[in-house]
C-alpha positions as CSV (number, residue, x, y, z in Angstrom):
1,M,-3.3,10.2,23.4
2,A,-0.7,11.4,20.9
3,S,-1.9,13.7,18.1
4,K,-1.9,12.5,14.5
5,K,0.7,15.1,13.6
6,L,3.1,13.9,16.2
7,I,2.5,10.3,15.1
8,G,3.2,11.3,11.5
9,I,6.4,13.1,12.4
10,V,7.7,10.2,14.5
11,A,6.8,7.7,11.9
12,S,8.5,9.7,9.2
13,A,11.6,10.1,11.3
14,L,11.8,6.4,11.7
15,L,11.4,6.0,7.9
16,G,14.1,8.6,7.3
17,L,11.8,11.3,5.8
18,S,12.4,15.0,6.2
19,V,10.1,17.3,8.3
20,S,8.4,18.7,5.1
21,Q,7.7,15.2,4.0
22,A,6.3,14.4,7.4
23,A,3.9,17.4,7.1
24,A,2.7,16.0,3.8
25,L,2.3,12.5,5.3
26,D,0.2,14.0,8.2
27,Y,-2.0,15.8,5.7
28,L,-2.7,12.5,3.9
29,I,-3.5,10.8,7.2
30,L,-6.1,13.5,8.1
31,V,-7.8,13.3,4.7
32,A,-8.1,9.6,4.9
33,G,-9.7,9.9,8.3
34,D,-12.2,12.4,7.0
35,C,-13.3,10.1,4.2
36,G,-13.6,7.2,6.7
37,D,-16.1,9.2,8.7
38,A,-18.0,10.2,5.5
39,A,-18.0,6.6,4.4
40,S,-19.4,5.4,7.8
41,K,-22.2,8.0,7.6
42,V,-23.2,7.0,4.0
43,V,-23.2,3.3,4.9
44,R,-25.3,3.9,8.0
45,D,-27.7,6.2,6.1
46,T,-28.2,3.9,3.1
47,G,-27.8,0.5,4.8
48,G,-25.5,-0.4,1.9
49,Q,-22.1,-2.1,1.7
50,L,-19.1,0.1,1.2
51,L,-17.3,-0.3,-2.2
52,S,-14.9,2.7,-2.1
53,A,-14.2,6.0,-0.4
54,Q,-11.7,8.5,-1.6
55,P,-11.1,12.2,-1.6
56,S,-12.2,14.1,-4.7
57,N,-9.7,16.1,-6.8
58,D,-10.7,19.4,-5.2
59,G,-9.9,18.1,-1.7
60,R,-13.2,19.3,-0.2
61,T,-15.4,16.3,-0.7
62,C,-15.2,12.5,-0.4
63,V,-16.6,10.3,-3.1
64,V,-18.3,7.3,-1.4
65,T,-19.7,4.4,-3.4
66,V,-21.9,1.8,-1.8
67,L,-23.8,-1.2,-2.9
68,V,-27.5,-1.0,-1.8
69,Q,-29.6,-4.1,-1.7
70,G,-33.1,-3.7,-3.1
71,S,-36.0,-5.8,-1.9
72,G,-36.3,-8.6,-4.4
73,E,-34.2,-6.7,-6.9
74,R,-30.6,-6.6,-7.9
75,P,-28.3,-4.5,-5.8
76,R,-27.6,-1.1,-7.2
77,K,-24.4,1.0,-6.9
78,V,-24.9,4.4,-5.4
79,T,-22.2,7.1,-5.4
80,V,-22.5,10.0,-3.0
81,R,-20.3,13.2,-2.6
82,V,-19.9,14.1,1.1
83,P,-18.3,17.4,2.2
84,M,-15.2,16.9,4.4
């Protein structure tokens, strides 16, 4: 299976981007993957519905927001910071 870095470089070459831009593109792909894993864990742990997942400004955590259904109550929005 091809690595994410290789896929990023090939994709950027097809789009006409330079190698340094390809490295930046690869970095963004890896961060998005990390937040996807964090979001899956939060959804699994809370039993909620995913509203959003994005990297924080410091780049070390993902901010995951889920909608958790209460028993007989209105759903509540829960925001969790998960380390990458």
